[in-house]
PDB file with one MODEL, atoms N, CA, C and O in Angstrom:
MODEL        1
ATOM      1  N   UNK A   1     -21.363 -25.968 -21.152  1.00  0.00           N
ATOM      2  CA  UNK A   1     -21.041 -26.408 -19.811  1.00  0.00           C
ATOM      3  C   UNK A   1     -22.249 -26.184 -18.922  1.00  0.00           C
ATOM      4  O   UNK A   1     -22.829 -25.097 -18.920  1.00  0.00           O
ATOM      5  N   UNK A   2     -22.622 -27.172 -18.190  1.00  0.00           N
ATOM      6  CA  UNK A   2     -23.814 -27.132 -17.356  1.00  0.00           C
ATOM      7  C   UNK A   2     -23.461 -26.759 -15.929  1.00  0.00           C
ATOM      8  O   UNK A   2     -22.357 -27.044 -15.466  1.00  0.00           O
ATOM      9  N   UNK A   3     -24.384 -26.130 -15.234  1.00  0.00           N
ATOM     10  CA  UNK A   3     -24.170 -25.763 -13.836  1.00  0.00           C
ATOM     11  C   UNK A   3     -24.739 -26.800 -12.878  1.00  0.00           C
ATOM     12  O   UNK A   3     -24.795 -26.556 -11.673  1.00  0.00           O
ATOM     13  N   UNK A   4     -25.153 -27.927 -13.376  1.00  0.00           N
ATOM     14  CA  UNK A   4     -25.746 -28.953 -12.518  1.00  0.00           C
ATOM     15  C   UNK A   4     -24.666 -29.651 -11.705  1.00  0.00           C
ATOM     16  O   UNK A   4     -23.482 -29.576 -12.033  1.00  0.00           O
ATOM     17  N   UNK A   5     -25.081 -30.325 -10.649  1.00  0.00           N
ATOM     18  CA  UNK A   5     -24.145 -31.049  -9.783  1.00  0.00           C
ATOM     19  C   UNK A   5     -23.479 -32.208 -10.504  1.00  0.00           C
ATOM     20  O   UNK A   5     -22.424 -32.672 -10.072  1.00  0.00           O
ATOM     21  N   UNK A   6     -24.068 -32.685 -11.590  1.00  0.00           N
ATOM     22  CA  UNK A   6     -23.493 -33.800 -12.339  1.00  0.00           C
ATOM     23  C   UNK A   6     -22.154 -33.422 -12.960  1.00  0.00           C
ATOM     24  O   UNK A   6     -21.285 -34.278 -13.128  1.00  0.00           O
ATOM     25  N   UNK A   7     -21.981 -32.148 -13.303  1.00  0.00           N
ATOM     26  CA  UNK A   7     -20.733 -31.722 -13.942  1.00  0.00           C
ATOM     27  C   UNK A   7     -19.717 -31.206 -12.927  1.00  0.00           C
ATOM     28  O   UNK A   7     -18.663 -30.696 -13.305  1.00  0.00           O
ATOM     29  N   UNK A   8     -20.032 -31.339 -11.644  1.00  0.00           N
ATOM     30  CA  UNK A   8     -19.139 -30.880 -10.584  1.00  0.00           C
ATOM     31  C   UNK A   8     -17.900 -31.757 -10.559  1.00  0.00           C
ATOM     32  O   UNK A   8     -17.983 -32.960 -10.310  1.00  0.00           O
ATOM     33  N   UNK A   9     -16.737 -31.140 -10.821  1.00  0.00           N
ATOM     34  CA  UNK A   9     -15.498 -31.903 -10.892  1.00  0.00           C
ATOM     35  C   UNK A   9     -14.643 -31.773  -9.634  1.00  0.00           C
ATOM     36  O   UNK A   9     -13.524 -32.284  -9.589  1.00  0.00           O
ATOM     37  N   UNK A  10     -15.164 -31.092  -8.615  1.00  0.00           N
ATOM     38  CA  UNK A  10     -14.399 -30.945  -7.379  1.00  0.00           C
ATOM     39  C   UNK A  10     -14.295 -32.276  -6.649  1.00  0.00           C
ATOM     40  O   UNK A  10     -15.215 -33.094  -6.662  1.00  0.00           O
ATOM     41  N   UNK A  11     -13.177 -32.461  -6.032  1.00  0.00           N
ATOM     42  CA  UNK A  11     -12.989 -33.657  -5.219  1.00  0.00           C
ATOM     43  C   UNK A  11     -13.834 -33.538  -3.959  1.00  0.00           C
ATOM     44  O   UNK A  11     -14.139 -32.424  -3.535  1.00  0.00           O
ATOM     45  N   UNK A  12     -14.215 -34.638  -3.357  1.00  0.00           N
ATOM     46  CA  UNK A  12     -15.054 -34.594  -2.154  1.00  0.00           C
ATOM     47  C   UNK A  12     -14.429 -33.790  -1.011  1.00  0.00           C
ATOM     48  O   UNK A  12     -15.158 -33.169  -0.238  1.00  0.00           O
ATOM     49  N   UNK A  13     -13.107 -33.786  -0.885  1.00  0.00           N
ATOM     50  CA  UNK A  13     -12.467 -33.044   0.208  1.00  0.00           C
ATOM     51  C   UNK A  13     -12.574 -31.530   0.032  1.00  0.00           C
ATOM     52  O   UNK A  13     -12.317 -30.775   0.969  1.00  0.00           O
ATOM     53  N   UNK A  14     -12.955 -31.085  -1.175  1.00  0.00           N
ATOM     54  CA  UNK A  14     -13.146 -29.655  -1.416  1.00  0.00           C
ATOM     55  C   UNK A  14     -14.621 -29.252  -1.372  1.00  0.00           C
ATOM     56  O   UNK A  14     -14.965 -28.116  -1.696  1.00  0.00           O
ATOM     57  N   UNK A  15     -15.469 -30.159  -0.980  1.00  0.00           N
ATOM     58  CA  UNK A  15     -16.895 -29.880  -0.893  1.00  0.00           C
ATOM     59  C   UNK A  15     -17.181 -29.294   0.492  1.00  0.00           C
ATOM     60  O   UNK A  15     -17.569 -30.014   1.413  1.00  0.00           O
ATOM     61  N   UNK A  16     -16.984 -27.975   0.628  1.00  0.00           N
ATOM     62  CA  UNK A  16     -17.107 -27.303   1.918  1.00  0.00           C
ATOM     63  C   UNK A  16     -18.565 -27.021   2.253  1.00  0.00           C
ATOM     64  O   UNK A  16     -19.388 -26.759   1.375  1.00  0.00           O
ATOM     65  N   UNK A  17     -18.856 -27.083   3.532  1.00  0.00           N
ATOM     66  CA  UNK A  17     -20.185 -26.752   4.025  1.00  0.00           C
ATOM     67  C   UNK A  17     -20.121 -25.349   4.624  1.00  0.00           C
ATOM     68  O   UNK A  17     -19.546 -25.150   5.695  1.00  0.00           O
ATOM     69  N   UNK A  18     -20.704 -24.395   3.942  1.00  0.00           N
ATOM     70  CA  UNK A  18     -20.664 -23.008   4.394  1.00  0.00           C
ATOM     71  C   UNK A  18     -21.907 -22.613   5.182  1.00  0.00           C
ATOM     72  O   UNK A  18     -22.142 -21.426   5.406  1.00  0.00           O
ATOM     73  N   UNK A  19     -22.694 -23.576   5.598  1.00  0.00           N
ATOM     74  CA  UNK A  19     -23.940 -23.256   6.307  1.00  0.00           C
ATOM     75  C   UNK A  19     -23.673 -22.606   7.664  1.00  0.00           C
ATOM     76  O   UNK A  19     -24.522 -21.867   8.162  1.00  0.00           O
ATOM     77  N   UNK A  20     -22.532 -22.858   8.264  1.00  0.00           N
ATOM     78  CA  UNK A  20     -22.213 -22.265   9.571  1.00  0.00           C
ATOM     79  C   UNK A  20     -21.273 -21.065   9.436  1.00  0.00           C
ATOM     80  O   UNK A  20     -20.794 -20.534  10.438  1.00  0.00           O
ATOM     81  N   UNK A  21     -21.014 -20.644   8.212  1.00  0.00           N
ATOM     82  CA  UNK A  21     -20.102 -19.526   7.992  1.00  0.00           C
ATOM     83  C   UNK A  21     -20.729 -18.223   8.472  1.00  0.00           C
ATOM     84  O   UNK A  21     -21.949 -18.058   8.460  1.00  0.00           O
ATOM     85  N   UNK A  22     -19.862 -17.296   8.896  1.00  0.00           N
ATOM     86  CA  UNK A  22     -20.314 -15.986   9.353  1.00  0.00           C
ATOM     87  C   UNK A  22     -19.804 -14.952   8.362  1.00  0.00           C
ATOM     88  O   UNK A  22     -18.597 -14.788   8.185  1.00  0.00           O
ATOM     89  N   UNK A  23     -20.727 -14.262   7.724  1.00  0.00           N
ATOM     90  CA  UNK A  23     -20.348 -13.254   6.725  1.00  0.00           C
ATOM     91  C   UNK A  23     -19.696 -12.065   7.422  1.00  0.00           C
ATOM     92  O   UNK A  23     -20.241 -11.529   8.387  1.00  0.00           O
ATOM     93  N   UNK A  24     -18.527 -11.655   6.930  1.00  0.00           N
ATOM     94  CA  UNK A  24     -17.839 -10.492   7.476  1.00  0.00           C
ATOM     95  C   UNK A  24     -17.216 -10.719   8.839  1.00  0.00           C
ATOM     96  O   UNK A  24     -16.982  -9.757   9.570  1.00  0.00           O
ATOM     97  N   UNK A  25     -16.943 -11.945   9.198  1.00  0.00           N
ATOM     98  CA  UNK A  25     -16.403 -12.271  10.521  1.00  0.00           C
ATOM     99  C   UNK A  25     -15.104 -11.515  10.805  1.00  0.00           C
ATOM    100  O   UNK A  25     -14.894 -11.055  11.927  1.00  0.00           O
ATOM    101  N   UNK A  26     -14.247 -11.385   9.822  1.00  0.00           N
ATOM    102  CA  UNK A  26     -12.944 -10.741  10.019  1.00  0.00           C
ATOM    103  C   UNK A  26     -12.871  -9.368   9.351  1.00  0.00           C
ATOM    104  O   UNK A  26     -11.783  -8.806   9.225  1.00  0.00           O
ATOM    105  N   UNK A  27     -14.007  -8.820   8.923  1.00  0.00           N
ATOM    106  CA  UNK A  27     -14.016  -7.553   8.196  1.00  0.00           C
ATOM    107  C   UNK A  27     -13.410  -6.418   9.010  1.00  0.00           C
ATOM    108  O   UNK A  27     -12.540  -5.702   8.514  1.00  0.00           O
ATOM    109  N   UNK A  28     -13.856  -6.241  10.254  1.00  0.00           N
ATOM    110  CA  UNK A  28     -13.360  -5.140  11.082  1.00  0.00           C
ATOM    111  C   UNK A  28     -11.858  -5.286  11.336  1.00  0.00           C
ATOM    112  O   UNK A  28     -11.117  -4.307  11.253  1.00  0.00           O
ATOM    113  N   UNK A  29     -11.410  -6.501  11.645  1.00  0.00           N
ATOM    114  CA  UNK A  29      -9.985  -6.759  11.884  1.00  0.00           C
ATOM    115  C   UNK A  29      -9.178  -6.449  10.626  1.00  0.00           C
ATOM    116  O   UNK A  29      -8.095  -5.872  10.718  1.00  0.00           O
ATOM    117  N   UNK A  30      -9.682  -6.818   9.467  1.00  0.00           N
ATOM    118  CA  UNK A  30      -8.996  -6.545   8.208  1.00  0.00           C
ATOM    119  C   UNK A  30      -8.897  -5.045   7.967  1.00  0.00           C
ATOM    120  O   UNK A  30      -7.840  -4.547   7.580  1.00  0.00           O
ATOM    121  N   UNK A  31      -9.987  -4.325   8.193  1.00  0.00           N
ATOM    122  CA  UNK A  31      -9.989  -2.885   7.963  1.00  0.00           C
ATOM    123  C   UNK A  31      -8.998  -2.183   8.889  1.00  0.00           C
ATOM    124  O   UNK A  31      -8.351  -1.222   8.475  1.00  0.00           O
ATOM    125  N   UNK A  32      -8.870  -2.642  10.122  1.00  0.00           N
ATOM    126  CA  UNK A  32      -7.955  -2.017  11.074  1.00  0.00           C
ATOM    127  C   UNK A  32      -6.496  -2.280  10.730  1.00  0.00           C
ATOM    128  O   UNK A  32      -5.631  -1.450  11.010  1.00  0.00           O
ATOM    129  N   UNK A  33      -6.219  -3.434  10.124  1.00  0.00           N
ATOM    130  CA  UNK A  33      -4.825  -3.780   9.842  1.00  0.00           C
ATOM    131  C   UNK A  33      -4.431  -3.468   8.403  1.00  0.00           C
ATOM    132  O   UNK A  33      -3.249  -3.531   8.065  1.00  0.00           O
ATOM    133  N   UNK A  34      -5.371  -3.143   7.570  1.00  0.00           N
ATOM    134  CA  UNK A  34      -5.077  -2.849   6.182  1.00  0.00           C
ATOM    135  C   UNK A  34      -4.556  -1.422   6.054  1.00  0.00           C
ATOM    136  O   UNK A  34      -5.145  -0.493   6.607  1.00  0.00           O
ATOM    137  N   UNK A  35      -3.469  -1.247   5.338  1.00  0.00           N
ATOM    138  CA  UNK A  35      -2.898   0.085   5.181  1.00  0.00           C
ATOM    139  C   UNK A  35      -2.547   0.378   3.726  1.00  0.00           C
ATOM    140  O   UNK A  35      -1.535   1.017   3.439  1.00  0.00           O
ATOM    141  N   UNK A  36      -3.373  -0.085   2.833  1.00  0.00           N
ATOM    142  CA  UNK A  36      -3.139   0.140   1.412  1.00  0.00           C
ATOM    143  C   UNK A  36      -3.525   1.574   1.074  1.00  0.00           C
ATOM    144  O   UNK A  36      -4.611   2.037   1.424  1.00  0.00           O
ATOM    145  N   UNK A  37      -2.629   2.262   0.395  1.00  0.00           N
ATOM    146  CA  UNK A  37      -2.877   3.633  -0.042  1.00  0.00           C
ATOM    147  C   UNK A  37      -2.710   3.673  -1.548  1.00  0.00           C
ATOM    148  O   UNK A  37      -1.715   3.179  -2.080  1.00  0.00           O
ATOM    149  N   UNK A  38      -3.666   4.252  -2.229  1.00  0.00           N
ATOM    150  CA  UNK A  38      -3.590   4.364  -3.682  1.00  0.00           C
ATOM    151  C   UNK A  38      -3.141   5.776  -4.027  1.00  0.00           C
ATOM    152  O   UNK A  38      -3.776   6.761  -3.652  1.00  0.00           O
ATOM    153  N   UNK A  39      -2.033   5.848  -4.751  1.00  0.00           N
ATOM    154  CA  UNK A  39      -1.486   7.148  -5.151  1.00  0.00           C
ATOM    155  C   UNK A  39      -2.137   7.607  -6.446  1.00  0.00           C
ATOM    156  O   UNK A  39      -2.459   6.794  -7.312  1.00  0.00           O
ATOM    157  N   UNK A  40      -2.326   8.909  -6.573  1.00  0.00           N
ATOM    158  CA  UNK A  40      -2.784   9.455  -7.843  1.00  0.00           C
ATOM    159  C   UNK A  40      -1.698   9.206  -8.881  1.00  0.00           C
ATOM    160  O   UNK A  40      -0.519   9.099  -8.545  1.00  0.00           O
ATOM    161  N   UNK A  41      -2.101   9.115 -10.129  1.00  0.00           N
ATOM    162  CA  UNK A  41      -1.156   8.734 -11.186  1.00  0.00           C
ATOM    163  C   UNK A  41       0.004   9.716 -11.318  1.00  0.00           C
ATOM    164  O   UNK A  41       1.127   9.298 -11.602  1.00  0.00           O
ATOM    165  N   UNK A  42      -0.243  11.024 -11.118  1.00  0.00           N
ATOM    166  CA  UNK A  42       0.848  11.989 -11.249  1.00  0.00           C
ATOM    167  C   UNK A  42       1.866  11.837 -10.123  1.00  0.00           C
ATOM    168  O   UNK A  42       3.056  12.074 -10.331  1.00  0.00           O
ATOM    169  N   UNK A  43       1.418  11.450  -8.950  1.00  0.00           N
ATOM    170  CA  UNK A  43       2.334  11.209  -7.824  1.00  0.00           C
ATOM    171  C   UNK A  43       3.073   9.899  -8.035  1.00  0.00           C
ATOM    172  O   UNK A  43       4.292   9.839  -7.871  1.00  0.00           O
ATOM    173  N   UNK A  44       2.345   8.849  -8.397  1.00  0.00           N
ATOM    174  CA  UNK A  44       2.949   7.529  -8.600  1.00  0.00           C
ATOM    175  C   UNK A  44       4.013   7.549  -9.686  1.00  0.00           C
ATOM    176  O   UNK A  44       4.960   6.764  -9.635  1.00  0.00           O
ATOM    177  N   UNK A  45       3.876   8.423 -10.657  1.00  0.00           N
ATOM    178  CA  UNK A  45       4.842   8.498 -11.758  1.00  0.00           C
ATOM    179  C   UNK A  45       6.226   8.910 -11.272  1.00  0.00           C
ATOM    180  O   UNK A  45       7.219   8.688 -11.964  1.00  0.00           O
ATOM    181  N   UNK A  46       6.295   9.505 -10.090  1.00  0.00           N
ATOM    182  CA  UNK A  46       7.583   9.971  -9.564  1.00  0.00           C
ATOM    183  C   UNK A  46       8.287   8.948  -8.679  1.00  0.00           C
ATOM    184  O   UNK A  46       9.367   9.225  -8.158  1.00  0.00           O
ATOM    185  N   UNK A  47       7.699   7.787  -8.504  1.00  0.00           N
ATOM    186  CA  UNK A  47       8.285   6.757  -7.647  1.00  0.00           C
ATOM    187  C   UNK A  47       8.369   5.441  -8.394  1.00  0.00           C
ATOM    188  O   UNK A  47       7.446   5.059  -9.114  1.00  0.00           O
ATOM    189  N   UNK A  48       9.497   4.748  -8.213  1.00  0.00           N
ATOM    190  CA  UNK A  48       9.707   3.478  -8.906  1.00  0.00           C
ATOM    191  C   UNK A  48       9.055   2.304  -8.194  1.00  0.00           C
ATOM    192  O   UNK A  48       8.644   1.335  -8.833  1.00  0.00           O
ATOM    193  N   UNK A  49       8.960   2.390  -6.865  1.00  0.00           N
ATOM    194  CA  UNK A  49       8.425   1.272  -6.102  1.00  0.00           C
ATOM    195  C   UNK A  49       8.010   1.737  -4.700  1.00  0.00           C
ATOM    196  O   UNK A  49       8.141   2.914  -4.364  1.00  0.00           O
ATOM    197  N   UNK A  50       7.518   0.816  -3.904  1.00  0.00           N
ATOM    198  CA  UNK A  50       7.045   1.138  -2.556  1.00  0.00           C
ATOM    199  C   UNK A  50       8.183   1.647  -1.667  1.00  0.00           C
ATOM    200  O   UNK A  50       7.968   2.519  -0.826  1.00  0.00           O
ATOM    201  N   UNK A  51       9.375   1.112  -1.849  1.00  0.00           N
ATOM    202  CA  UNK A  51      10.512   1.547  -1.034  1.00  0.00           C
ATOM    203  C   UNK A  51      10.804   3.030  -1.265  1.00  0.00           C
ATOM    204  O   UNK A  51      11.132   3.752  -0.323  1.00  0.00           O
ATOM    205  N   UNK A  52      10.687   3.485  -2.508  1.00  0.00           N
ATOM    206  CA  UNK A  52      10.925   4.898  -2.827  1.00  0.00           C
ATOM    207  C   UNK A  52       9.868   5.789  -2.173  1.00  0.00           C
ATOM    208  O   UNK A  52      10.181   6.870  -1.675  1.00  0.00           O
ATOM    209  N   UNK A  53       8.638   5.336  -2.178  1.00  0.00           N
ATOM    210  CA  UNK A  53       7.566   6.095  -1.523  1.00  0.00           C
ATOM    211  C   UNK A  53       7.827   6.172  -0.028  1.00  0.00           C
ATOM    212  O   UNK A  53       7.721   7.245   0.566  1.00  0.00           O
ATOM    213  N   UNK A  54       8.165   5.052   0.580  1.00  0.00           N
ATOM    214  CA  UNK A  54       8.435   5.024   2.023  1.00  0.00           C
ATOM    215  C   UNK A  54       9.620   5.910   2.383  1.00  0.00           C
ATOM    216  O   UNK A  54       9.583   6.609   3.396  1.00  0.00           O
ATOM    217  N   UNK A  55      10.670   5.890   1.567  1.00  0.00           N
ATOM    218  CA  UNK A  55      11.838   6.727   1.840  1.00  0.00           C
ATOM    219  C   UNK A  55      11.464   8.210   1.783  1.00  0.00           C
ATOM    220  O   UNK A  55      11.909   8.997   2.618  1.00  0.00           O
ATOM    221  N   UNK A  56      10.658   8.584   0.813  1.00  0.00           N
ATOM    222  CA  UNK A  56      10.241   9.983   0.685  1.00  0.00           C
ATOM    223  C   UNK A  56       9.373  10.400   1.872  1.00  0.00           C
ATOM    224  O   UNK A  56       9.536  11.495   2.409  1.00  0.00           O
ATOM    225  N   UNK A  57       8.465   9.536   2.274  1.00  0.00           N
ATOM    226  CA  UNK A  57       7.600   9.859   3.417  1.00  0.00           C
ATOM    227  C   UNK A  57       8.396   9.947   4.713  1.00  0.00           C
ATOM    228  O   UNK A  57       8.135  10.815   5.546  1.00  0.00           O
ATOM    229  N   UNK A  58       9.370   9.051   4.887  1.00  0.00           N
ATOM    230  CA  UNK A  58      10.208   9.116   6.094  1.00  0.00           C
ATOM    231  C   UNK A  58      11.018  10.410   6.136  1.00  0.00           C
ATOM    232  O   UNK A  58      11.161  11.025   7.193  1.00  0.00           O
ATOM    233  N   UNK A  59      11.545  10.819   4.984  1.00  0.00           N
ATOM    234  CA  UNK A  59      12.299  12.072   4.911  1.00  0.00           C
ATOM    235  C   UNK A  59      11.395  13.254   5.252  1.00  0.00           C
ATOM    236  O   UNK A  59      11.808  14.170   5.963  1.00  0.00           O
ATOM    237  N   UNK A  60      10.178  13.232   4.752  1.00  0.00           N
ATOM    238  CA  UNK A  60       9.233  14.306   5.049  1.00  0.00           C
ATOM    239  C   UNK A  60       8.898  14.342   6.545  1.00  0.00           C
ATOM    240  O   UNK A  60       8.805  15.418   7.135  1.00  0.00           O
ATOM    241  N   UNK A  61       8.719  13.170   7.154  1.00  0.00           N
ATOM    242  CA  UNK A  61       8.422  13.106   8.587  1.00  0.00           C
ATOM    243  C   UNK A  61       9.595  13.622   9.422  1.00  0.00           C
ATOM    244  O   UNK A  61       9.395  14.329  10.410  1.00  0.00           O
ATOM    245  N   UNK A  62      10.810  13.269   9.024  1.00  0.00           N
ATOM    246  CA  UNK A  62      11.990  13.766   9.739  1.00  0.00           C
ATOM    247  C   UNK A  62      12.086  15.285   9.619  1.00  0.00           C
ATOM    248  O   UNK A  62      12.382  15.972  10.597  1.00  0.00           O
ATOM    249  N   UNK A  63      11.837  15.802   8.430  1.00  0.00           N
ATOM    250  CA  UNK A  63      11.871  17.248   8.210  1.00  0.00           C
ATOM    251  C   UNK A  63      10.805  17.945   9.060  1.00  0.00           C
ATOM    252  O   UNK A  63      11.068  18.979   9.674  1.00  0.00           O
ATOM    253  N   UNK A  64       9.610  17.372   9.089  1.00  0.00           N
ATOM    254  CA  UNK A  64       8.519  17.963   9.874  1.00  0.00           C
ATOM    255  C   UNK A  64       8.862  17.960  11.354  1.00  0.00           C
ATOM    256  O   UNK A  64       8.564  18.923  12.060  1.00  0.00           O
ATOM    257  N   UNK A  65       9.486  16.888  11.833  1.00  0.00           N
ATOM    258  CA  UNK A  65       9.862  16.809  13.248  1.00  0.00           C
ATOM    259  C   UNK A  65      10.926  17.852  13.589  1.00  0.00           C
ATOM    260  O   UNK A  65      10.868  18.481  14.646  1.00  0.00           O
ATOM    261  N   UNK A  66      11.894  18.034  12.693  1.00  0.00           N
ATOM    262  CA  UNK A  66      12.970  19.003  12.948  1.00  0.00           C
ATOM    263  C   UNK A  66      12.454  20.435  12.890  1.00  0.00           C
ATOM    264  O   UNK A  66      12.879  21.278  13.680  1.00  0.00           O
ATOM    265  N   UNK A  67      11.560  20.712  11.979  1.00  0.00           N
ATOM    266  CA  UNK A  67      11.061  22.081  11.839  1.00  0.00           C
ATOM    267  C   UNK A  67       9.948  22.400  12.833  1.00  0.00           C
ATOM    268  O   UNK A  67       9.615  23.570  13.021  1.00  0.00           O
ATOM    269  N   UNK A  68       9.375  21.403  13.463  1.00  0.00           N
ATOM    270  CA  UNK A  68       8.326  21.655  14.457  1.00  0.00           C
ATOM    271  C   UNK A  68       8.880  22.465  15.616  1.00  0.00           C
ATOM    272  O   UNK A  68       8.190  23.328  16.158  1.00  0.00           O
ATOM    273  N   UNK A  69      10.117  22.192  15.998  1.00  0.00           N
ATOM    274  CA  UNK A  69      10.752  22.957  17.077  1.00  0.00           C
ATOM    275  C   UNK A  69      10.925  24.417  16.665  1.00  0.00           C
ATOM    276  O   UNK A  69      10.730  25.318  17.481  1.00  0.00           O
ATOM    277  N   UNK A  70      11.284  24.652  15.420  1.00  0.00           N
ATOM    278  CA  UNK A  70      11.472  26.024  14.945  1.00  0.00           C
ATOM    279  C   UNK A  70      10.162  26.808  14.963  1.00  0.00           C
ATOM    280  O   UNK A  70      10.127  27.955  15.407  1.00  0.00           O
ATOM    281  N   UNK A  71       9.108  26.201  14.490  1.00  0.00           N
ATOM    282  CA  UNK A  71       7.828  26.902  14.462  1.00  0.00           C
ATOM    283  C   UNK A  71       7.285  27.096  15.872  1.00  0.00           C
ATOM    284  O   UNK A  71       6.594  28.081  16.129  1.00  0.00           O
ATOM    285  N   UNK A  72       7.579  26.184  16.787  1.00  0.00           N
ATOM    286  CA  UNK A  72       7.147  26.350  18.178  1.00  0.00           C
ATOM    287  C   UNK A  72       7.875  27.524  18.815  1.00  0.00           C
ATOM    288  O   UNK A  72       7.273  28.284  19.573  1.00  0.00           O
ATOM    289  N   UNK A  73       9.165  27.685  18.518  1.00  0.00           N
ATOM    290  CA  UNK A  73       9.936  28.809  19.060  1.00  0.00           C
ATOM    291  C   UNK A  73       9.426  30.127  18.499  1.00  0.00           C
ATOM    292  O   UNK A  73       9.318  31.110  19.232  1.00  0.00           O
ATOM    293  N   UNK A  74       9.116  30.161  17.225  1.00  0.00           N
ATOM    294  CA  UNK A  74       8.622  31.388  16.605  1.00  0.00           C
ATOM    295  C   UNK A  74       7.274  31.792  17.196  1.00  0.00           C
ATOM    296  O   UNK A  74       6.996  32.983  17.334  1.00  0.00           O
ATOM    297  N   UNK A  75       6.461  30.848  17.537  1.00  0.00           N
ATOM    298  CA  UNK A  75       5.148  31.145  18.098  1.00  0.00           C
ATOM    299  C   UNK A  75       5.270  31.736  19.494  1.00  0.00           C
ATOM    300  O   UNK A  75       4.412  32.513  19.912  1.00  0.00           O
ATOM    301  N   UNK A  76       6.326  31.378  20.220  1.00  0.00           N
ATOM    302  CA  UNK A  76       6.523  31.869  21.591  1.00  0.00           C
ATOM    303  C   UNK A  76       7.139  33.247  21.628  1.00  0.00           C
ATOM    304  O   UNK A  76       6.932  33.978  22.597  1.00  0.00           O
ATOM    305  N   UNK A  77       7.894  33.636  20.602  1.00  0.00           N
ATOM    306  CA  UNK A  77       8.578  34.932  20.573  1.00  0.00           C
ATOM    307  C   UNK A  77       7.564  36.053  20.336  1.00  0.00           C
ATOM    308  O   UNK A  77       6.741  35.952  19.426  1.00  0.00           O
ATOM    309  N   UNK A  78       7.609  37.107  21.131  1.00  0.00           N
ATOM    310  CA  UNK A  78       6.694  38.225  20.912  1.00  0.00           C
ATOM    311  C   UNK A  78       7.100  39.004  19.667  1.00  0.00           C
ATOM    312  O   UNK A  78       8.282  39.110  19.338  1.00  0.00           O
ATOM    313  N   UNK A  79       6.108  39.537  18.992  1.00  0.00           N
ATOM    314  CA  UNK A  79       6.403  40.351  17.802  1.00  0.00           C
ATOM    315  C   UNK A  79       6.842  41.749  18.226  1.00  0.00           C
ATOM    316  O   UNK A  79       6.284  42.331  19.156  1.00  0.00           O
ATOM    317  N   UNK A  80       7.824  42.265  17.549  1.00  0.00           N
ATOM    318  CA  UNK A  80       8.322  43.602  17.826  1.00  0.00           C
ATOM    319  C   UNK A  80       7.796  44.530  16.743  1.00  0.00           C
ATOM    320  O   UNK A  80       7.988  44.289  15.552  1.00  0.00           O
ATOM    321  N   UNK A  81       7.120  45.607  17.179  1.00  0.00           N
ATOM    322  CA  UNK A  81       6.553  46.563  16.218  1.00  0.00           C
ATOM    323  C   UNK A  81       7.351  47.803  16.181  1.00  0.00           C
ATOM    324  O   UNK A  81       7.027  48.723  15.431  1.00  0.00           O
TER     325      UNK A  81
ENDMDL
END
């Protein structure tokens, strides 16, 4: 198979002109909106799918929110010696 233009089988409507293209035009926007997280294999083995991961994280966040009040109260109480 040759790389010459003679063997180009693309239709004319797919012959794009990239001379005015801007490299990385949407890179920053993509990075800001991308939220892909890769789990280590030992962690991933404990979850069947993304919904299970999200449910576990939500439960952890709820627990942290509920216990934050407890730790704040303990920090305010003076120690008795």
